[in-house]
C-alpha positions in Angstrom: -11.3 37.6 -58.4 -10.5 34.8 -60.8 -7.4 34.6 -62.9 -9.4 35.4 -66.1 -10.5 38.7 -64.7 -6.9 39.6 -63.8 -5.8 38.9 -67.4 -8.7 40.8 -69.1 -7.0 44.2 -69.3 -3.9 42.8 -71.0 -5.9 40.7 -73.4 -8.1 43.6 -74.3 -5.1 45.8 -75.0 -3.4 43.1 -77.1 -6.5 42.7 -79.2 -6.5 46.5 -79.7 -2.9 46.4 -80.9 -3.7 43.5 -83.3 -6.5 45.4 -84.8 -4.5 48.7 -85.0 -1.6 46.9 -86.7 -4.0 45.5 -89.4 -3.1 47.3 -92.7 -6.7 47.2 -93.7 -7.7 49.2 -90.6 -5.1 52.0 -90.2 -1.9 53.3 -91.7 1.4 51.9 -90.4 3.0 53.8 -87.5 0.0 56.0 -87.0 -0.4 57.8 -83.6 -3.3 55.5 -82.8 -1.1 52.4 -83.3 1.6 53.8 -81.0 -1.0 54.6 -78.3 -2.4 51.1 -78.7 1.0 49.5 -78.3 1.6 51.6 -75.1 -1.7 50.6 -73.8 -1.0 46.9 -74.5 2.3 47.1 -72.6 0.7 48.8 -69.7 -2.1 46.2 -69.7 0.5 43.4 -69.7 2.4 44.9 -66.9 -0.8 45.4 -64.9 -1.9 41.8 -65.5 1.5 40.5 -64.4 1.4 42.6 -61.2 -2.2 41.4 -60.5 -1.2 37.8 -61.0 1.8 38.3 -58.7 -0.4 39.9 -56.1 -2.9 37.0 -56.3 -0.1 34.5 -55.9 1.3 36.4 -52.9 -2.1 36.3 -51.3 -2.4 32.5 -51.8 1.1 32.0 -50.5 0.4 34.1 -47.4 -2.7 32.0 -46.8 -0.8 28.8 -47.2 1.8 30.0 -44.7 -0.8 31.1 -42.2 -2.7 27.7 -42.5 0.5 25.7 -42.2 1.6 27.7 -39.1 -1.8 27.0 -37.5 -1.8 23.3 -38.6 1.6 22.6 -37.1 1.1 24.5 -33.8 0.6 21.9 -31.1 -0.5 24.7 -28.7 -3.7 25.5 -30.6 -7.0 23.6 -30.3 -7.8 20.7 -32.5 -10.7 22.6 -34.1 -8.4 25.5 -35.2 -5.9 23.1 -36.7 -8.5 21.0 -38.5 -9.9 24.2 -40.0 -6.5 25.1 -41.3 -6.1 21.7 -42.9 -9.5 22.0 -44.6 -8.6 25.5 -45.8 -5.4 24.1 -47.4 -7.5 21.5 -49.2 -9.9 24.3 -50.4 -7.0 26.3 -51.8 -5.9 23.3 -53.8 -2.3 24.6 -54.1 0.2 21.8 -54.2 2.6 23.9 -52.1 0.4 23.2 -49.1 0.5 19.4 -49.5 3.8 18.9 -47.7 2.4 20.5 -44.6 -0.6 18.2 -44.6 1.6 15.1 -45.0 3.8 16.3 -42.2 0.7 16.8 -39.9 -0.4 13.3 -40.8 2.9 11.8 -39.7 3.8 14.0 -36.7 0.8 15.8 -35.2 0.0 14.9 -31.6 -3.8 14.9 -31.9 -5.3 11.9 -33.6 -8.3 13.9 -35.0 -5.9 16.5 -36.5 -4.0 13.7 -38.2 -7.2 12.2 -39.5 -8.5 15.4 -41.0 -5.1 16.3 -42.4 -5.2 12.9 -44.2 -8.6 13.7 -45.6 -7.5 17.1 -46.7 -4.4 15.6 -48.4 -6.7 13.2 -50.2 -8.0 16.1 -52.3 -4.6 16.3 -54.1 -3.9 13.9 -56.9 -0.4 12.9 -55.7 1.1 9.4 -55.4 2.7 10.3 -52.1 -0.8 10.8 -50.6 -2.0 7.3 -51.7 1.2 5.7 -50.4 0.9 7.3 -47.0 -2.8 6.4 -46.8 -2.0 2.8 -47.7 0.7 2.6 -45.0 -1.6 4.2 -42.4 -4.5 1.8 -43.2 -2.3 -1.3 -42.6 -0.5 0.0 -39.5 -2.0 -1.5 -36.3 -0.2 1.1 -34.2 -2.1 4.1 -35.7 -5.2 5.5 -34.0 -8.5 4.1 -35.4 -9.7 7.5 -36.5 -6.6 7.9 -38.6 -6.9 4.5 -40.2 -10.5 5.2 -41.1 -9.4 8.5 -42.7 -6.8 6.6 -44.7 -9.5 4.2 -45.8 -11.7 7.2 -47.0 -8.8 8.6 -49.0 -8.1 5.2 -50.7 -11.8 4.8 -51.5 -11.6 8.0 -53.7 -9.9 5.7 -56.3 -11.1 2.2 -55.4 -9.6 -0.8 -57.1 -9.8 -4.6 -56.8 -6.8 -4.8 -54.5 -8.3 -2.4 -52.1 -11.5 -4.5 -51.9 -9.4 -7.5 -50.9 -7.6 -5.5 -48.2 -10.8 -4.2 -46.8 -12.3 -7.7 -46.7 -9.3 -8.9 -44.8 -9.4 -5.9 -42.4 -13.1 -6.4 -41.7 -12.4 -9.9 -40.6 -9.2 -9.1 -38.6 -10.0 -9.9 -35.0 -7.0 -7.8 -33.8 -8.2 -4.7 -35.5 -10.2 -2.2 -33.4 -14.0 -2.6 -33.7 -14.4 0.9 -35.2 -12.0 0.1 -38.0 -13.6 -3.2 -38.7 -17.1 -1.6 -38.9 -15.8 1.1 -41.2 -14.2 -1.5 -43.5 -17.4 -3.6 -43.6 -19.5 -0.5 -44.4 -17.0 0.4 -47.2 -17.3 -3.2 -48.6 -21.1 -3.0 -48.7 -21.0 0.4 -50.4 -18.1 0.0 -52.9 -17.7 -3.8 -53.3 -21.2 -5.3 -53.0 -20.4 -8.0 -55.5 -17.5 -9.2 -53.4 -19.7 -9.4 -50.3 -22.4 -11.3 -52.2 -19.9 -13.9 -53.5 -18.1 -14.4 -50.2 -20.6 -13.3 -47.6 -19.8 -10.7 -44.8 -16.4 -11.4 -43.2 -16.5 -12.5 -39.6 -13.9 -11.3 -37.1 -12.6 -14.6 -35.8 -9.5 -15.6 -33.8 -8.4 -15.7 -30.2 -7.7 -12.3 -28.8 -6.6 -10.8 -25.5 -10.2 -9.6 -24.9 -11.5 -13.1 -24.9 -9.2 -14.4 -22.2 -11.4 -13.2 -19.2 -14.3 -15.1 -20.6 -12.3 -18.2 -21.2 -10.9 -18.1 -17.7 -14.4 -17.6 -16.3 -15.7 -20.6 -18.2 -12.8 -22.6 -16.8 -13.7 -21.5 -13.3 -17.3 -22.3 -13.8 -16.5 -25.8 -15.0 -14.1 -26.4 -12.2 -16.5 -25.2 -9.5 -19.5 -27.2 -10.8 -17.6 -30.5 -11.3 -15.7 -30.2 -8.0 -19.1 -29.7 -6.3 -20.2 -33.0 -7.7 -16.9 -34.5 -6.4 -17.9 -33.4 -2.9 -20.8 -35.9 -2.9 -18.4 -38.8 -3.5 -16.8 -40.9 -0.8 -13.2 -39.9 -1.6 -11.6 -36.5 -1.3 -9.8 -37.2 -4.6 -13.1 -36.6 -6.4 -13.0 -32.9 -5.5 -9.6 -32.5 -7.0 -10.4 -34.5 -10.1 -13.6 -32.6 -10.6 -11.8 -29.2 -10.1 -9.0 -30.0 -12.6 -11.1 -31.8 -15.2 -13.9 -29.2 -15.0 -11.5 -26.3 -15.4 -9.9 -27.9 -18.4 -13.2 -28.7 -20.0 -14.5 -25.2 -19.3 -11.4 -23.5 -20.6 -11.4 -25.7 -23.7 -15.0 -25.0 -24.6 -14.5 -21.3 -24.0 -11.4 -21.3 -26.3 -13.3 -23.2 -29.0 -16.1 -20.7 -28.8 -13.8 -17.7 -29.1 -12.0 -19.3 -32.1 -15.2 -20.0 -34.0 -17.4 -17.0 -33.2 -16.8 -13.2 -33.0 -16.2 -12.3 -29.4 -15.9 -8.7 -28.2 -14.1 -7.6 -25.0 -17.5 -6.4 -23.7 -19.1 -9.8 -24.2 -16.2 -11.6 -22.6 -16.2 -9.3 -19.6 -20.0 -9.6 -19.2 -19.8 -13.4 -19.0 -16.9 -13.1 -16.5 -18.9 -10.7 -14.3 -21.9 -13.1 -14.4 -19.8 -16.1 -13.3 -18.0 -14.1 -10.6 -21.2 -12.6 -9.2 -22.9 -16.1 -9.1 -19.9 -17.6 -7.3 -19.9 -14.6 -4.9 -23.6 -15.1 -4.2 -23.3 -18.8 -3.8 -20.4 -18.7 -1.4 -22.0 -15.9 0.6 -25.3 -17.6 0.9 -23.8 -20.9 2.1 -21.7 -19.0 4.7 -24.7 -16.9 5.8 -26.8 -20.1 6.4 -24.0 -22.0 8.0 -24.4 -24.8 5.4 -22.3 -28.0 5.6 -19.9 -29.2 3.0 -22.4 -30.8 0.6 -24.9 -28.0 0.9 -22.1 -25.4 0.4 -21.0 -27.3 -2.8 -24.6 -27.2 -4.0 -24.9 -23.4 -3.3 -21.6 -22.8 -5.2 -22.7 -24.9 -8.2 -26.1 -23.3 -8.4 -24.6 -19.8 -8.0 -22.0 -20.3 -10.7 -24.5 -22.0 -13.0 -27.0 -19.2 -12.6 -24.3 -16.6 -12.9 -23.1 -18.1 -16.2 -26.6 -18.2 -17.6 -27.2 -14.5 -16.6 -23.8 -13.6 -18.0 -24.5 -15.4 -21.3 -27.9 -13.7 -21.6 -26.2 -10.3 -21.3 -23.4 -11.5 -23.5 -26.0 -11.9 -26.3 -26.9 -8.2 -26.1 -23.3 -7.3 -27.1 -22.6 -4.9 -24.2 -19.7 -2.5 -24.2 -16.9 -2.7 -21.7 -18.2 0.5 -20.2 -21.7 -1.0 -19.7 -20.2 -4.0 -18.0 -17.9 -2.0 -15.7 -20.8 0.2 -14.6 -22.7 -2.9 -13.4 -19.6 -4.3 -11.7 -18.8 -1.0 -10.0 -22.3 -0.5 -8.8 -22.6 -4.0 -7.3 -19.2 -3.8 -5.7 -19.9 -0.4 -4.1 -23.2 -1.7 -2.8 -21.6 -4.7 -1.2 -18.7 -2.7 0.4 -21.1 0.0 1.7 -23.2 -2.7 3.4 -20.0 -4.2 4.9 -18.9 -0.9 6.2 -22.3 0.2 7.5 -22.8 -3.0 9.4 -19.4 -2.8 11.0 -20.1 0.8 12.1 -23.5 0.1 13.5 -22.8 -3.4 14.9 -19.2 -3.8 15.9 -17.6 -7.2 16.2 -17.9 -8.8 19.7 -14.9 -7.7 21.7 -12.4 -10.3 22.9 -11.4 -10.4 26.5 -8.1 -11.8 27.9 -10.1 -13.5 30.6 -11.5 -15.9 28.0 -8.1 -17.7 28.1 -9.0 -18.9 31.6 -12.7 -19.6 30.9 -13.2 -22.1 28.1 -17.0 -21.9 28.2 -16.8 -18.1 27.8 -14.3 -18.5 25.0 -16.6 -20.9 23.1 -19.5 -18.6 23.7 -17.5 -15.7 22.3 -16.6 -17.8 19.2 -20.3 -18.7 18.6 -21.2 -15.0 18.9 -18.5 -14.0 16.4 -19.7 -16.6 14.0 -23.2 -15.4 14.2 -22.1 -11.8 13.8 -20.0 -12.8 10.7 -23.0 -14.6 9.2 -25.3 -11.6 9.7 -22.5 -9.4 8.3 -22.2 -11.4 5.1 -26.0 -11.5 4.7 -26.2 -7.7 4.9 -23.4 -7.5 2.4 -25.2 -9.9 0.1 -28.2 -7.6 0.2 -26.0 -4.6 -0.6 -24.6 -6.5 -3.6 -28.1 -7.1 -5.0 -29.3 -3.6 -4.3 -26.2 -2.0 -5.9 -26.5 -4.2 -9.0 -30.2 -3.5 -9.3 -29.7 0.3 -8.9 -27.0 0.3 -11.5 -29.2 -1.6 -13.9 -32.0 1.0 -13.5 -29.6 3.8 -14.1 -27.8 2.1 -17.0 -29.1 4.5 -19.7 -28.4 7.6 -17.6 -24.8 6.6 -16.7 -22.1 6.7 -19.2 -18.8 5.6 -17.6 -15.5 6.5 -19.2 -11.9 5.8 -18.2 -11.5 9.4 -17.1 -14.6 9.1 -14.9 -13.3 5.9 -13.3 -9.9 7.5 -12.5 -11.5 10.5 -10.9 -13.9 8.3 -8.9 -10.9 6.3 -7.7 -9.1 9.5 -6.6 -12.0 10.9 -4.7 -12.7 7.5 -3.3 -9.2 7.4 -1.9 -9.6 10.8 -0.2 -13.0 9.6 1.1 -11.4 6.5 2.6 -8.8 8.7 4.3 -11.5 11.0 5.7 -13.6 8.1 6.7 -10.8 6.5 8.6 -9.8 9.7 10.5 -13.3 11.2 11.1 -14.1 9.1 14.1 -10.8 10.0 15.6 -11.5 13.7 15.1 -14.9 13.3 16.7 -14.1 11.2 19.8 -10.5 10.0 19.5 -11.4 6.4 18.6 -11.0 4.4 15.4 -14.1 2.7 14.1 -14.2 -0.5 12.1 -16.0 0.0 8.8 -15.4 3.8 8.6 -12.7 3.4 5.9 -15.1 1.3 3.7 -18.0 3.8 4.2 -15.8 6.7 3.4 -14.3 5.0 0.3 -17.8 4.1 -1.1 -19.1 7.6 -0.3 -16.1 9.3 -2.0 -16.2 7.1 -5.0 -19.9 7.6 -5.5 -19.5 11.3 -5.0 -16.7 11.5 -7.6 -18.7 9.5 -10.2 -21.7 11.6 -9.6 -19.7 14.8 -10.0 -18.4 13.5 -13.4 -22.0 13.3 -14.6 -22.4 17.0 -13.9 -18.9 18.1 -15.0 -16.7 15.6 -16.9 -13.3 15.3 -15.3 -10.1 14.9 -17.2 -7.1 12.9 -16.1 -5.3 16.2 -15.4 -8.1 17.1 -13.0 -7.8 13.7 -11.3 -4.0 14.2 -11.0 -4.3 17.7 -9.4 -7.1 16.6 -7.1 -4.9 13.9 -5.8 -1.9 16.2 -5.7 -3.8 18.9 -3.7 -5.2 16.3 -1.3 -1.8 14.8 -0.6 -0.2 18.3 -0.1 -3.1 19.5 2.0 -3.2 16.4 4.3 0.6 16.7 4.8 0.3 20.3 5.7 -2.7 19.8 7.9 -1.1 16.9 9.8 2.3 18.7 10.1 1.0 21.9 11.7 -0.3 20.4 14.9 2.7 18.1 15.2 5.0 21.1 14.7 3.1 22.9 17.5 4.0 20.0 19.8 0.6 18.4 20.2 0.5 14.6 20.8 -3.2 14.1 20.5 -4.4 12.4 17.3 -7.8 14.0 17.7 -6.3 17.5 17.5 -4.2 16.5 14.5 -7.2 14.9 12.7 -9.4 18.0 13.3 -6.8 20.2 11.5 -5.7 17.7 8.9 -9.1 16.7 7.5 -10.4 20.1 6.5 -7.0 21.2 5.2 -6.7 18.0 3.1 -10.3 18.4 1.7 -9.6 22.0 0.9 -6.4 21.0 -0.9 -8.3 18.4 -3.0 -11.0 20.9 -3.9 -8.4 23.5 -4.8 -6.6 21.1 -7.0 -9.8 20.1 -8.8 -10.9 23.7 -9.4 -7.5 25.0 -10.4 -6.6 22.0 -12.7 -7.5 23.9 -15.9 -5.0 26.7 -15.0 -2.2 24.2 -14.1 -0.2 21.8 -16.3 1.9 18.7 -16.0 3.9 19.6 -19.1 6.8 21.9 -19.8 8.1 24.1 -17.0 5.0 23.7 -14.9 5.5 19.9 -15.0 9.2 20.3 -14.3 8.3 22.3 -11.1 6.3 19.3 -10.0 8.6 16.5 -11.1 11.8 18.2 -10.1 10.7 20.8 -7.6 8.7 18.5 -5.3 11.5 16.0 -4.8 13.8 18.9 -4.0 11.2 20.2 -1.5 11.0 16.8 0.2 14.8 16.4 0.4 15.2 20.0 1.7 12.6 19.5 4.4 14.0 16.1 5.4 17.5 17.6 5.8 16.2 20.7 7.6 14.1 18.6 10.1 16.9 16.2 10.7 19.4 18.9 11.2 17.3 20.9 13.6 16.3 17.8 15.5 20.0 16.9 16.0 21.0 20.4 17.1 18.0 21.4 19.2 16.5 18.1 20.2 12.9 18.8 19.0 10.2 17.5 21.3 7.9 14.6 20.3 7.0 14.5 16.7 8.0 18.1 15.9 10.7 17.0 13.4 8.1 14.9 11.6 5.7 17.8 11.7 8.3 20.2 10.3 8.9 17.8 7.4 5.2 17.2 6.7 4.2 20.9 7.0 7.1 22.1 5.0 6.6 19.5 2.3 2.9 20.2 2.0 3.4 23.9 1.8 6.3 23.5 -0.7 4.2 21.2 -2.9 1.3 23.7 -3.0 3.8 26.5 -3.6 5.4 24.7 -6.6 2.0 24.3 -8.3 1.0 27.9 -7.7 4.4 29.1 -8.8 4.1 27.2 -12.1 0.7 28.7 -12.8 1.9 32.3 -12.1 5.4 32.4 -13.6 5.2 29.8 -16.4 9.0 28.8 -16.4 10.7 26.6 -18.9 11.9 23.1 -18.0 15.5 24.3 -18.5 15.0 27.2 -16.0 13.7 24.8 -13.4 16.5 22.4 -14.0 19.1 25.2 -13.6 17.6 26.2 -10.2 17.7 22.6 -9.1 21.3 22.2 -10.2 22.2 25.3 -8.2 20.6 23.8 -5.1 22.6 20.6 -5.6 25.8 22.5 -5.9 24.9 24.6 -2.8 24.3 21.5 -0.7 27.5 20.0 -2.1 29.6 23.0 -1.2 27.8 23.6 2.1 28.6 20.1 3.4 32.1 19.6 2.0 33.5 23.0 2.8 33.5 22.5 6.6 35.0 19.0 6.1 37.7 20.3 3.9 38.6 23.1 6.2 38.6 20.7 9.2 36.0 22.8 11.0 34.6 21.0 14.0 30.9 21.0 13.0 28.1 18.8 14.6 26.2 16.6 12.2 23.1 18.8 12.5 25.0 22.0 11.7 26.7 20.3 8.7 23.3 19.4 7.3 21.9 22.9 8.0 25.0 24.4 6.3 24.2 22.5 3.1 20.5 23.4 3.3 21.2 27.1 3.8 23.7 27.4 1.0 21.4 25.4 -1.3 18.5 27.7 -0.6 20.6 30.8 -1.1 22.0 29.6 -4.5 18.5 28.6 -5.7 17.1 32.0 -4.9 20.0 33.8 -6.5 19.8 31.6 -9.6 16.1 32.2 -10.0 16.6 36.0 -9.7 19.5 35.9 -12.1 17.1 34.4 -14.8 14.9 37.5 -14.6 15.0 39.7 -17.7 17.0 42.4 -15.8 19.9 40.0 -15.5 19.2 37.5 -18.4 21.0 34.4 -17.3 20.4 31.6 -19.8 20.3 28.0 -18.7 22.3 27.0 -21.8 25.2 29.3 -20.9 25.7 27.4 -17.6 26.0 24.0 -19.1 29.7 24.1 -20.0 30.7 25.5 -16.5 28.7 22.8 -14.7 30.2 20.1 -16.9 33.7 21.4 -16.3 33.0 21.5 -12.6 31.8 17.9 -12.4 34.9 16.8 -14.3 37.1 19.0 -12.1 35.5 17.6 -8.9 35.9 14.0 -10.0 39.5 14.5 -11.1 40.4 16.5 -8.0 39.0 13.8 -5.6 40.6 11.0 -7.6 43.9 12.7 -7.7 44.1 13.3 -4.0 42.8 9.8 -3.3 45.8 8.3 -5.1 48.1 9.8 -2.4 46.1 9.7 0.8 43.0 8.2 2.4 42.2 11.3 4.4 38.6 12.4 4.0 39.5 16.0 4.6 42.1 16.0 1.9 39.8 14.2 -0.6 37.0 16.7 0.2 39.4 19.6 -0.4 40.6 18.1 -3.7 37.0 17.8 -4.9 36.2 21.4 -3.9 39.3 22.8 -5.6 38.7 20.7 -8.7 35.1 21.8 -8.9 36.0 25.5 -8.4 38.7 25.4 -11.1 36.2 23.6 -13.4 33.6 26.3 -12.8 36.2 29.0 -13.6 37.6 27.2 -16.7 34.1 26.4 -18.0 33.0 30.0 -17.5 36.0 31.3 -19.5 35.3 28.8 -22.2 31.6 29.8 -22.4 32.4 33.5 -22.5 34.9 33.0 -25.3 32.5 30.9 -27.2 29.7 33.4 -26.9 32.0 36.2 -28.2 33.0 34.2 -31.2 29.4 33.5 -32.1 28.6 37.2 -31.7 31.5 38.1 -34.0 30.4 35.6 -36.6 26.9 37.1 -36.5 28.2 40.6 -36.8 30.4 39.7 -39.8 27.4 38.1 -41.5 25.3 41.2 -40.9 27.9 43.5 -42.4 28.2 41.5 -45.7 27.3 43.8 -48.7 23.7 43.4 -49.8 22.8 43.6 -53.5 20.8 46.6 -54.6 18.2 44.9 -56.7 16.7 48.2 -57.8 19.8 49.0 -59.9 19.7 45.7 -61.8 17.9 45.6 -65.2 14.3 44.1 -65.1 12.2 43.3 -62.1 13.9 41.2 -59.5 11.6 39.6 -56.9 13.0 37.2 -54.2 10.7 34.9 -52.3 10.8 32.8 -49.2 8.3 30.1 -48.1 8.4 27.3 -45.6 8.4 23.8 -47.0 8.9 20.2 -46.0 11.8 18.0 -47.2 11.3 14.5 -48.6 12.1 12.9 -45.2 9.5 15.1 -43.5 11.9 17.5 -41.9 11.0 21.3 -42.1 12.9 23.5 -44.5 12.8 26.8 -46.4 12.2 27.2 -50.2 13.9 30.2 -51.7 13.2 31.6 -55.1 14.1 34.5 -57.4 11.7 35.7 -60.1 13.2 38.0 -62.8 11.0 39.7 -65.5 11.5 42.4 -68.0 15.1 41.7 -69.1 
C-alpha cells in the first residue's frame, strides 16, 4: 500500500471540513460541520497511525535484512539477497549496514554485492568507498569490479583516466583489467579511439619463470656448441653467455609485450620437457659427450618452439599445470612399474674379489638403467598425450590439486607397505606406483565430486590417525613382524582416510571444533608419550609395546577429538579451559611427590602427573555442563593469580635455598594461595556485577501512558562513522 493510499482518509475528511466551513454551503456551527470536524480528526489520526505502521514495517524489514547481511554463519546467497532487498527498500537507514558489509564481510562475493546495493543510494560516502576499493590492490578482484560498476553510474573524465591506467596495469588481476577495458569501450569510446587500447606492460612475478627458462635454453644451446671446441673453457663460456643472452631477451620481451602467468608457465614447461627428453634420450642411447650435447640442444630448442606455440594460444595456469601433471605422472608410473617388474641387478659381496664379475655387473646395471630411462621417456610422452586429449574434459583447480596430493601421499604409503603385507619384502618402485595411482584416483574423484580444502585436510587427518592406530595395535600386542603390522595398519589407515573424506562436511577447523584439533591433539600426543614412557619405566614393556601404546593411543585420541567436536560443538574457550586443567593436573601431579619428599620412581612420577591431569580434565569438562554451569571466563582470574603465586613462591624459596624439594613446595604453596585468592576475587567481582544489574533493573520506569499526547520510543541498530556497530534511540511525541 502506497503512502498516498494511507493518507487518503485524512485528505478526504479535511476536504469535507473545508466545504462544510464554507459560509456559502452551510450555516456556521451546524451539526453537520461538527460531525465533519470530528471525522477529519479521526481521519488524521488514522492516517498518522497507518504511516507509523508502515514505517515500523519498513524498519523491521531493514533490521531483518541487516541481521542476515552481517551474519557470517549464513550462506553467501542469503546475505546477497538481504543486500539486494536493502537496495530495493531504498531507505537510507539501511545504507550503513551495506557499507559495513563492504568493509568487513568475510565473503568476497557478499562484499561485492553489498557494494552494488549501496550504489543505488545517492550518497558521497558510497562513491568515496567505491573509489578507494577500485584503487586498492589488496581487495578481491570481484569487489574491485563492483566498485567500478558503482562509479560508472556517474561517469566523469577523471574516471576514464583511472580506468585507462588500470586496464594497462600489469600488476592488476586479469579480471580487473578486462573489466576496465570493457568499461572503457562502453563508456569512453572516444578516449580509446584517441589513444588506442591500453596494453598491460611491465615486468611481473608471473613472467619470471619464462625469463629463467629462456636463460636456461640459451645456456644449454650455447654450451652445447662449446662442447665441440678444443677447450673445456668453451663450455663454461657458452653456458654463462647463453644464459645471460637468453635471460636478457626474455626480460626484453616481458617488458615490451603483455605476458600472462599462463604464457610464461607454458614456455617454461616446453623448455623443461625438451631438456628432459634430450637428456633422457642421450642417456638411453649411451651417447658420447658431443652427441649428448647435440641431443640437449635439439631437445631444448624443440621444447622452446613447442612452448612458444602453446604460448601464443594464451593458456591459463590451470591448463599448463594439467599438462605438466599428466606428463609427470606418466613418467613416474613408468619408472615405478619398470622397477617392480624388472628389479635392479643385485650386488654380491663376492664381486669385490672378482673384478671381471664386478665389471660385468656394472655393465648390466648400466644397461638396466638405460632401459629404465627409455621406459620412463615413453611414459612421459604417453602421459602428456593423454592429458592433451583430455584437456577439454579436465578442469584442474587448486582444491583439486591439493586433494590429489593428499590421496597421492596415502597411495605412496600404501604402495610402500603393500608388498610387506603380502610377502614381508620391500619392493623398489612400489612407492612410485602407489603415489601415481593415488594421485590419479584423487584427481579423478574430484571430477565426480569437487573436493574442498577442508575435505583434503580431514582426509589427511583421518589417514594419519588411522595409520597410527593400525600400526600401534599390533605393536601393543607384542608382535615383532612387520608383515602383521602392515596387514592391520593399511586397512585401518585407508578407512580413516575415507572416514575423514566422507565426514568432512560435518566437521570444522574453526571455533571449538578447530580448538579440539589444534589444542586437543597436542595434548593427546603429550599424554600418550608420558603414559607410554612411564609404563615402560615401571613395567619394562617388551619390544615395541611402548611405541605401540603411543601410536595406538594417539591415533584413537585424534579420531576421538574430531568426533567429539562434531557431536558436542564446544567453544574454543571451553576447550582451552579443559587444556589448562590438564596442565595444572600434570604440574601438581609431578611436583607434589617432590615437595613431600616421597621416594617415587621416575615412571611413577610421570604416571602421577598423567593421572591427575586426566582427572582434572574430565572434572572440568563435566563442570561446564548446564547442570553446573562453570564459565571459562570465571576461571581466568584464579589461574592468573595461581601462575603469579607459583612464580613468586618458587622465587622466594630459591632466594634462601637451592633445595629442589623446597622450591617445589614453595611453588605449590604459592599456586594454591593464588588459586584461593583469585577465586575470592572472582566471586566478589561477580557479586558486585550482579548487584549493579539488580539496581539498574529496580530503577523507576516512566509511565508513558499518563503523559499528555502520544509517546512512542524506538530503537534501531545502526553503524557509527568509523564503522563500529551502535544503537540509534528515538522518541516520537504527537498530540501535545
